[in-house]
C-alpha positions as MATLAB code, in Angstrom:
seq = 'XXXXXXXXXXXXXXXXXXXXXXXXXXXXXXXXXXXXXXXXXXXXXXXXXXXXXXXXXXXXXXXXXXXXXXXXXXXXXXXXXXXXXXXXXXXXXXXXXXXXXXXXXXXXXXXXXXXXXXXXXXXXXXXXXXXXXXXXXXXXXXXXXXXXXXXXXXXXXXXXXXXXXXXXXXXXXXXXXXXXXXXXXXXXXXXXXXXXXXXXXXXXXXXXXXXXXXXXXXXXXXXXXXXXXXXXXXXXXXXXXXXXXXXXXXXXXXXXXXXXXXXXXXXXXX';
ca = [
      -0.151   52.833   87.550;
      -2.267   50.230   86.160;
      -4.613   49.054   88.914;
      -7.396   47.053   88.561;
      -9.614   48.465   91.896;
      -9.538   52.480   90.281;
     -10.415   50.109   86.933;
      -7.348   52.156   84.356;
      -6.472   48.717   83.574;
      -5.732   49.065   79.066;
      -5.823   45.725   77.323;
      -3.511   45.278   75.103;
      -5.104   43.139   72.850;
      -7.998   45.866   72.947;
      -5.536   48.454   72.297;
      -3.964   46.503   69.174;
      -7.358   45.830   68.234;
      -8.332   48.587   68.030;
      -5.194   51.344   66.772;
      -2.972   48.632   65.061;
       0.186   46.399   66.512;
       2.676   49.459   66.092;
       0.857   52.107   67.321;
       1.160   50.746   70.755;
       4.091   49.289   70.596;
       5.831   53.220   69.135;
       3.270   54.746   72.212;
       5.155   52.468   74.655;
       8.689   53.374   73.437;
       8.386   56.979   73.288;
       7.035   57.255   76.121;
       9.924   55.805   78.072;
      11.919   57.985   80.127;
      14.226   56.560   82.932;
      13.572   56.576   86.181;
       9.640   57.202   85.399;
       6.053   55.372   85.138;
       5.015   55.747   81.007;
       1.712   58.132   80.416;
       0.166   55.643   78.363;
      -3.380   56.760   77.694;
      -5.658   56.549   74.460;
      -5.413   59.604   73.104;
      -1.454   59.182   72.779;
      -2.224   55.858   70.754;
      -5.172   56.997   68.561;
      -2.314   60.039   67.490;
       0.258   57.283   66.811;
      -2.266   55.901   64.579;
      -2.765   58.788   63.031;
       1.349   59.184   62.166;
       0.992   55.155   60.431;
      -2.180   57.320   58.637;
       0.534   59.835   56.944;
       3.200   57.459   56.357;
       0.873   55.240   54.093;
      -0.713   58.169   53.012;
       2.582   59.342   52.032;
       3.787   56.249   50.787;
       0.604   55.760   48.215;
       1.525   59.777   46.969;
       4.975   58.530   46.177;
       3.520   55.603   44.788;
       0.426   56.418   43.012;
       1.507   59.708   41.483;
       4.799   60.975   42.199;
       6.335   57.466   40.017;
       3.203   57.482   37.692;
       4.906   58.812   34.403;
       8.207   57.028   35.661;
       9.276   54.562   32.910;
      10.964   50.838   34.084;
      14.771   52.245   33.622;
      13.896   55.231   36.037;
      12.382   52.770   38.957;
      15.269   50.397   38.271;
      17.344   53.222   39.367;
      15.429   54.598   42.213;
      15.875   52.171   44.797;
      18.213   52.828   47.400;
      21.344   51.396   48.144;
      23.712   53.832   49.410;
      24.320   57.047   51.035;
      23.810   60.135   48.347;
      27.110   61.400   46.646;
      28.127   64.784   47.281;
      28.471   64.698   43.313;
      24.467   64.135   42.944;
      23.854   66.603   46.254;
      25.468   69.304   44.467;
      23.248   69.306   41.063;
      19.833   69.804   43.510;
      17.806   72.387   43.963;
      17.398   74.152   46.929;
      14.268   72.805   47.995;
      15.414   69.428   47.637;
      18.941   70.275   49.323;
      17.503   71.194   52.076;
      14.864   68.063   52.558;
      18.046   65.571   51.619;
      19.832   67.923   54.671;
      16.977   67.692   57.027;
      16.550   63.758   56.631;
      20.656   63.227   56.809;
      20.838   65.512   60.211;
      18.418   63.354   61.396;
      20.186   60.320   60.396;
      23.239   61.419   62.322;
      20.790   62.716   65.289;
      18.902   59.588   65.232;
      21.955   57.207   65.249;
      23.635   59.150   68.136;
      20.493   58.950   70.284;
      19.767   55.008   70.341;
      23.495   54.210   70.918;
      22.968   56.365   74.061;
      19.850   54.227   74.663;
      17.464   57.314   73.869;
      14.625   55.450   72.411;
      11.722   57.968   73.109;
      14.167   60.796   71.646;
      15.033   59.548   69.036;
      11.440   58.240   67.710;
       9.759   61.907   68.719;
      12.628   63.013   65.863;
      11.508   61.076   63.146;
       8.200   61.431   64.210;
       8.329   65.755   63.733;
      10.592   65.051   60.819;
       7.674   63.160   59.236;
       5.125   64.769   59.447;
       6.524   68.843   59.475;
       9.136   68.641   57.241;
       9.155   66.096   54.880;
       4.512   65.751   54.200;
       3.707   68.931   55.107;
       6.615   70.764   53.411;
       8.720   68.776   51.031;
       5.527   66.647   49.371;
       3.826   69.780   48.179;
       6.658   71.786   46.737;
       7.328   67.867   45.063;
       3.969   68.678   43.042;
       5.265   71.749   41.174;
       8.233   69.546   40.156;
       5.885   66.506   39.212;
       2.546   68.459   37.547;
       2.590   71.042   34.589;
      -0.379   72.865   35.728;
       1.395   73.280   38.985;
       4.042   74.921   36.892;
       7.013   71.402   36.512;
       7.945   71.926   32.711;
      11.490   70.480   33.594;
      11.282   66.272   33.123;
      14.925   66.786   35.089;
      13.283   68.811   37.567;
      10.626   65.648   37.962;
      13.466   62.930   37.754;
      15.385   64.581   40.544;
      11.964   65.135   42.473;
      10.852   61.331   42.328;
      14.426   60.201   43.274;
      14.656   62.771   46.314;
      11.382   60.893   47.500;
      11.572   57.605   47.094;
      15.172   58.240   48.463;
      13.912   60.224   51.473;
      10.783   58.089   52.461;
      13.188   54.810   52.158;
      15.890   56.292   54.602;
      12.733   57.270   57.498;
      11.302   53.557   57.036;
      14.886   52.110   57.920;
      14.878   54.301   60.936;
      11.422   53.956   62.140;
      11.554   50.494   61.119;
      12.692   50.014   64.634;
       9.353   51.231   66.526;
       6.770   50.597   63.455;
       8.303   47.702   62.152;
       4.673   45.781   60.562;
       3.490   49.121   58.919;
       7.128   49.857   57.760;
       7.749   46.871   56.509;
       4.199   46.818   54.334;
       5.163   50.088   52.868;
       8.849   49.765   52.228;
       7.728   46.470   49.966;
       6.128   48.900   47.368;
       8.607   51.570   47.121;
      11.461   51.106   43.817;
      14.492   48.707   45.883;
      17.480   48.221   44.916;
      18.878   43.930   44.281;
      19.334   42.894   48.018;
      22.984   41.863   49.037;
      24.350   38.252   47.885;
      24.305   37.596   51.567;
      20.422   38.394   52.933;
      18.288   35.967   53.830;
      15.471   37.937   52.360;
      14.704   40.701   50.566;
      13.501   42.704   53.694;
      12.910   45.819   54.910;
      14.483   44.287   58.665;
      17.894   43.573   56.600;
      18.421   46.187   54.671;
      21.363   48.168   55.964;
      21.230   51.070   58.086;
      21.642   54.219   56.581;
      24.972   55.725   58.541;
      27.505   52.353   58.401;
      30.332   54.474   58.916;
      30.226   56.732   61.557;
      33.265   58.293   60.195;
      32.282   59.491   56.995;
      29.084   61.892   57.691;
      26.474   61.900   55.424;
      26.558   65.120   52.664;
      24.942   68.629   53.753;
      24.403   72.107   53.822;
      23.385   74.429   56.337;
      23.604   77.198   53.412;
      20.917   75.354   51.992;
      18.804   74.862   55.355;
      19.479   78.393   56.274;
      18.165   79.701   53.107;
      15.085   77.506   53.142;
      13.648   78.410   56.080;
      13.791   81.937   55.106;
      11.248   80.704   52.711;
       8.939   78.647   55.026;
       9.216   82.206   57.739;
       7.984   84.477   54.125;
       4.964   81.807   53.717;
       3.756   81.715   57.519;
       4.253   85.725   57.611;
       1.982   85.735   54.330;
      -0.368   82.995   55.534;
      -0.730   85.019   58.608;
      -1.496   87.977   57.060;
      -4.519   86.639   54.885;
      -5.860   84.883   58.433;
      -5.866   88.179   59.480;
      -7.145   90.196   56.795;
      -9.469   87.494   56.356;
      -8.348   86.873   52.678;
     -10.128   84.205   51.024;
      -8.165   81.109   50.769;
      -8.711   80.537   46.612;
      -7.788   84.058   46.125;
      -4.789   86.086   44.916;
      -3.120   88.708   46.485;
       0.509   90.804   45.861;
       3.047   91.039   48.268;
       6.326   93.137   47.556;
       9.273   91.038   49.461;
      12.711   93.322   50.094;
      15.146   90.785   50.081;
      19.371   90.686   49.067;
      21.837   88.479   48.474;
      21.676   84.629   48.413;
      17.746   85.019   49.339;
      17.248   87.468   46.844;
      18.759   85.086   43.519;
      16.532   82.145   45.372;
      13.598   84.245   45.111;
      14.062   84.905   41.591;
      14.082   81.603   40.441;
];
């Protein structure tokens, strides 16, 4: 509890000036636990300011790097106007199917939490997905699709990667908007956008559709793709741990023997 006598009062105006309004807002909303005081400290607000920076850098990569080689026709098609269809989903490769599946699972989970007024749980799930799955994993994987020097040699795969990068980021910004309205609105206007509805008074994120408008029509996903990609994640972590354990230099390449069968073997061989 804040007390003038103890001198632990946090001035919201000073906090907003130092860390931003969205960081304070997100910290307060996600820290809500029914029947208990909100555990608020400057370290938490600073961490959420760093999360806002992560959002900004992710958007900067998508708009400044991933979309750099996209022509005007492709940019017009990248605007998100509706959920991804099963026909488009089935054409994607494993990493894209994985991140779309995780994104759609997040939409369903966050929607359910918000309907139950579990605001803190919903906000934390968006944070974990954006930081751990989208930024740390898929953005890095997308570089192998986009850059020739990193292995990208297919125009179709590059287009699919751009589509997924924009789609997932757009969806995440819509979910996060109630928590961080200012930064998400600003970033959304940098992304390719579909034309507004005729009944919209302004083309703004705050007036756009929620990612899942119909509860009776679950968004497309694949448990098989998620399980297969999680095996790749475990394999990558194991190799990284082995390199760290034996103090292998970061830039040095090593050989690895992998024993696999079935679907995992097929995906590795690709």
